[in-house]
C-alpha positions as CSV (number, residue, x, y, z in Angstrom):
1,M,0.4,28.9,-18.4
2,E,1.7,26.9,-21.4
3,A,-1.9,26.2,-22.4
4,F,-2.2,29.8,-23.4
5,R,0.9,29.7,-25.6
6,A,1.1,29.1,-29.3
7,T,4.1,28.1,-31.5
8,D,4.4,29.3,-35.0
9,P,5.0,26.2,-37.3
10,V,7.4,28.1,-39.5
11,T,9.5,30.4,-37.3
12,Y,8.9,28.4,-34.1
13,E,8.3,31.6,-32.2
14,E,6.0,31.5,-29.2
15,S,3.3,33.9,-28.4
16,W,0.3,34.2,-26.1
17,S,-2.9,32.8,-27.5
18,T,-6.2,31.1,-26.5
19,A,-6.3,29.0,-29.6
20,S,-5.4,25.8,-27.8
21,V,-7.9,26.3,-25.0
22,T,-10.6,27.0,-27.7
23,A,-9.6,24.0,-29.7
24,V,-10.2,21.5,-26.8
25,T,-13.8,22.6,-26.3
26,G,-15.0,20.9,-29.5
27,G,-14.3,18.3,-32.1
28,A,-12.4,15.2,-31.0
29,Y,-11.2,16.8,-27.8
30,G,-14.8,17.7,-26.8
31,R,-15.9,14.1,-27.4
32,A,-13.0,13.0,-25.3
33,Y,-14.3,15.1,-22.4
34,L,-17.8,13.7,-22.9
35,G,-16.4,10.1,-23.0
36,S,-14.4,10.6,-19.8
37,L,-17.3,12.3,-18.0
38,Q,-19.7,9.5,-19.0
39,L,-17.3,6.7,-18.0
40,S,-16.4,8.4,-14.7
41,A,-20.0,9.1,-13.8
42,I,-21.1,5.5,-14.5
43,T,-18.2,3.8,-12.7
44,A,-18.5,6.2,-9.8
45,V,-22.2,5.6,-9.2
46,L,-21.9,1.8,-9.7
47,G,-18.7,1.6,-7.6
48,A,-20.4,3.6,-4.8
49,V,-23.5,1.4,-4.8
50,L,-21.6,-1.9,-4.8
51,G,-19.0,-0.7,-2.4
52,L,-21.6,0.6,0.1
53,A,-23.6,-2.6,-0.1
54,L,-20.5,-4.7,0.5
55,A,-19.4,-2.5,3.4
56,V,-22.8,-2.7,5.1
57,A,-22.9,-6.5,4.6
58,V,-19.5,-6.9,6.1
59,L,-20.2,-4.8,9.2
60,Q,-23.5,-6.6,9.8
61,A,-22.1,-10.1,9.5
62,R,-22.1,-12.3,12.6
63,R,-18.4,-12.9,12.4
64,G,-17.8,-9.2,11.8
65,Q,-14.3,-8.8,13.1
66,L,-12.6,-11.6,11.1
67,L,-14.6,-10.8,7.9
68,R,-14.0,-7.1,8.3
69,R,-10.3,-7.6,8.5
70,L,-10.2,-9.8,5.4
71,V,-12.4,-7.5,3.4
72,L,-10.4,-4.4,4.4
73,T,-7.1,-6.1,3.7
74,A,-8.3,-7.3,0.3
75,S,-9.7,-3.8,-0.5
76,G,-6.5,-2.1,0.4
77,V,-4.6,-4.4,-2.0
78,L,-7.2,-4.3,-4.9
79,A,-7.7,-0.5,-4.6
80,N,-4.0,0.0,-5.5
81,F,-3.9,-2.7,-8.1
82,G,-4.2,-0.9,-11.5
83,G,-2.4,0.2,-14.5
84,I,-0.9,-2.3,-17.0
85,P,-0.9,-5.3,-14.7
86,L,-4.6,-4.9,-14.2
87,A,-5.3,-4.6,-17.9
88,F,-3.1,-7.7,-18.6
89,A,-5.0,-9.7,-16.0
90,F,-8.4,-8.9,-17.6
91,I,-7.1,-9.5,-21.1
92,A,-5.8,-12.9,-20.1
93,T,-9.1,-13.7,-18.4
94,I,-11.9,-12.2,-20.5
95,G,-10.1,-10.8,-23.5
96,N,-10.6,-12.1,-27.0
97,A,-8.4,-15.1,-26.3
98,G,-8.9,-15.2,-22.5
99,V,-9.5,-18.3,-20.4
100,V,-13.1,-17.4,-19.4
101,T,-13.9,-16.2,-22.9
102,A,-12.8,-19.5,-24.4
103,L,-15.0,-21.4,-21.8
104,L,-18.0,-19.2,-22.6
105,G,-17.5,-19.7,-26.3
106,R,-17.8,-23.5,-25.9
107,V,-21.2,-23.1,-24.4
108,G,-22.4,-20.4,-26.8
109,L,-22.3,-17.5,-24.4
110,A,-19.5,-15.5,-26.1
111,G,-20.1,-12.0,-27.3
112,F,-18.9,-9.6,-24.6
113,S,-16.1,-7.3,-25.7
114,L,-13.6,-6.2,-23.1
115,Y,-12.2,-3.6,-25.5
116,S,-15.2,-1.2,-25.3
117,M,-16.6,1.4,-22.9
118,T,-18.5,-1.3,-21.1
119,G,-15.4,-3.5,-20.7
120,L,-13.3,-0.5,-19.5
121,A,-16.0,0.3,-17.0
122,L,-15.9,-3.3,-15.7
123,V,-12.1,-3.0,-15.3
124,Y,-12.4,0.3,-13.4
125,L,-14.9,-1.2,-11.0
126,Y,-12.2,-3.7,-10.0
127,F,-10.4,-1.0,-8.1
128,L,-13.2,1.5,-7.5
129,V,-15.4,-0.8,-5.4
130,P,-12.6,-1.6,-2.9
131,L,-11.8,2.1,-2.8
132,M,-15.4,2.8,-1.9
133,V,-15.2,0.2,0.9
134,L,-12.1,1.7,2.4
135,T,-13.7,5.2,2.3
136,I,-17.1,4.4,3.6
137,V,-16.4,1.9,6.4
138,P,-15.3,4.6,8.9
139,A,-18.5,6.5,8.2
140,L,-20.6,3.4,8.8
141,E,-18.8,2.7,12.0
142,G,-19.5,6.3,13.1
143,L,-23.2,5.6,13.3
144,R,-23.8,5.5,17.0
145,P,-25.8,2.5,18.4
146,Q,-27.6,4.9,20.7
147,W,-29.3,6.6,17.7
148,R,-30.8,3.3,16.6
149,E,-31.8,2.4,20.2
150,A,-33.5,5.7,20.7
151,S,-35.3,5.3,17.4
152,D,-36.6,1.8,18.5
153,V,-37.7,3.1,21.9
154,L,-39.7,5.9,20.2
155,G,-41.4,3.3,18.0
156,A,-39.8,4.2,14.7
157,S,-39.5,1.5,12.0
158,A,-36.2,0.6,10.3
159,W,-37.3,2.6,7.3
160,Q,-38.0,5.7,9.4
161,Y,-34.6,5.4,11.1
162,W,-32.7,5.3,7.8
163,R,-34.9,8.0,6.3
164,R,-34.6,10.5,9.1
165,V,-31.4,9.6,11.0
166,G,-29.0,7.2,9.3
167,G,-29.7,8.3,5.7
168,P,-29.1,12.1,6.3
169,V,-26.0,11.3,8.4
170,L,-24.5,9.0,5.7
171,A,-25.5,11.1,2.7
172,P,-22.5,13.5,2.9
173,P,-19.8,10.8,3.2
174,V,-21.4,8.6,0.5
175,L,-21.7,11.6,-1.8
176,G,-18.1,12.6,-1.0
177,A,-16.8,9.1,-1.6
178,T,-18.7,9.0,-4.9
179,M,-16.9,12.2,-5.9
180,L,-13.6,10.6,-5.0
181,L,-14.4,7.7,-7.2
182,F,-15.3,10.0,-10.0
183,A,-12.0,11.8,-9.8
184,S,-10.0,8.5,-9.6
185,S,-11.8,7.2,-12.7
186,F,-11.5,10.5,-14.6
187,A,-7.7,10.6,-14.0
188,A,-6.9,7.0,-14.7
189,Y,-4.6,6.5,-17.7
190,A,-2.4,3.4,-17.7
191,T,-5.2,0.9,-17.6
192,A,-7.1,2.6,-20.4
193,R,-4.0,3.0,-22.5
194,A,-3.0,-0.7,-22.2
195,L,-6.6,-2.0,-22.7
196,V,-8.2,0.2,-25.4
197,G,-5.4,2.4,-26.7
198,S,-6.9,5.3,-28.6
199,S,-10.0,3.5,-29.8
200,I,-12.1,5.2,-27.1
201,P,-12.0,9.0,-26.7
202,L,-10.8,9.8,-23.2
203,V,-9.0,12.9,-22.0
204,P,-5.9,11.2,-20.5
205,L,-5.3,9.3,-23.7
206,Q,-5.8,12.5,-25.8
207,I,-3.3,14.3,-23.6
208,A,-0.7,11.6,-24.1
209,D,-1.2,11.7,-27.9
210,A,-1.0,15.5,-28.0
211,L,2.1,15.7,-25.9
212,S,3.9,13.1,-28.0
213,S,2.6,14.7,-31.3
214,N,1.0,11.4,-32.4
215,V,-1.9,13.2,-34.0
216,L,-0.5,16.6,-35.0
217,V,3.1,17.8,-35.0
218,G,3.6,20.7,-32.6
219,S,0.4,20.0,-30.6
220,E,2.0,20.1,-27.2
221,N,0.1,23.2,-26.2
222,V,-3.2,21.5,-27.1
223,G,-2.2,18.7,-24.7
224,K,-1.4,21.2,-22.0
225,A,-4.8,22.9,-22.6
226,L,-6.5,19.5,-22.2
227,A,-4.5,18.9,-19.0
228,L,-5.6,22.3,-17.7
229,G,-9.3,21.5,-18.2
230,M,-8.7,18.1,-16.5
231,V,-7.0,19.8,-13.5
232,V,-9.9,22.3,-13.2
233,L,-12.6,19.5,-13.3
234,V,-10.8,17.3,-10.8
235,G,-10.0,20.3,-8.6
236,L,-13.7,21.2,-8.4
237,V,-14.6,17.7,-7.5
238,L,-11.9,17.5,-4.8
239,I,-13.0,20.9,-3.4
240,F,-16.6,19.6,-3.1
241,Y,-15.3,16.4,-1.5
242,T,-13.4,18.4,1.1
243,W,-16.5,20.5,1.9
244,V,-18.6,17.4,2.3
245,Q,-16.0,15.8,4.6
246,R,-16.1,18.8,6.8
247,R,-19.8,18.6,7.2
248,T,-19.6,14.8,7.8
249,Q,-17.1,15.3,10.7
250,R,-19.7,17.4,12.6
251,W,-21.9,14.2,13.0
252,L,-19.4,11.4,13.1
253,R,-16.9,12.7,15.7
């Protein structure tokens, strides 16, 4: 409710107002929402594609059990490795003075900037791909072998099986996992703060600046309005994710 409050800069009296909510729909705050949505959409789609490919490759490997345990264990660790330590690891590796950057510079391949939207997306994929693996492996294991056997008996090709059986069954969990990656990327703060500061417009960074009055004194209500919009967007994504998961359970029980 504080998002709908305004403080008089002279008398410091508070009153009900929609000025803060209106302010976050345009200008620098609007660009922050667009930046966060763009970053989250790109990293969610790439993370879903790469994570799904890795999960399928692991489950179809000959030494499946050992490789599956190793990948799931590593994914569980990497999916929770974020924040300032992750940003520092990438800065020390491929930052302006990183080890890999120095080696690439010697052979004339330098030029990639970690402190950009592309660099930030690369860092986000470091924990989003493992998160996708952890989320989608149970759904892949839920595909019953009898379905593929029945498809082969009826003379269907591999493409027809995935198009008419495997694909429709996996579509809800893949879509739900993508929404989960989107919400995780949209809400990430510490990694972006340590890596790019305020050079890239993102909603979590704008909220921190507004609450600390780094941009405008007395802008706490604007920060709360930004947070309200963020909560609404993430809430809608999670509601859709829950709905998709319920539909998935009908087939994968």
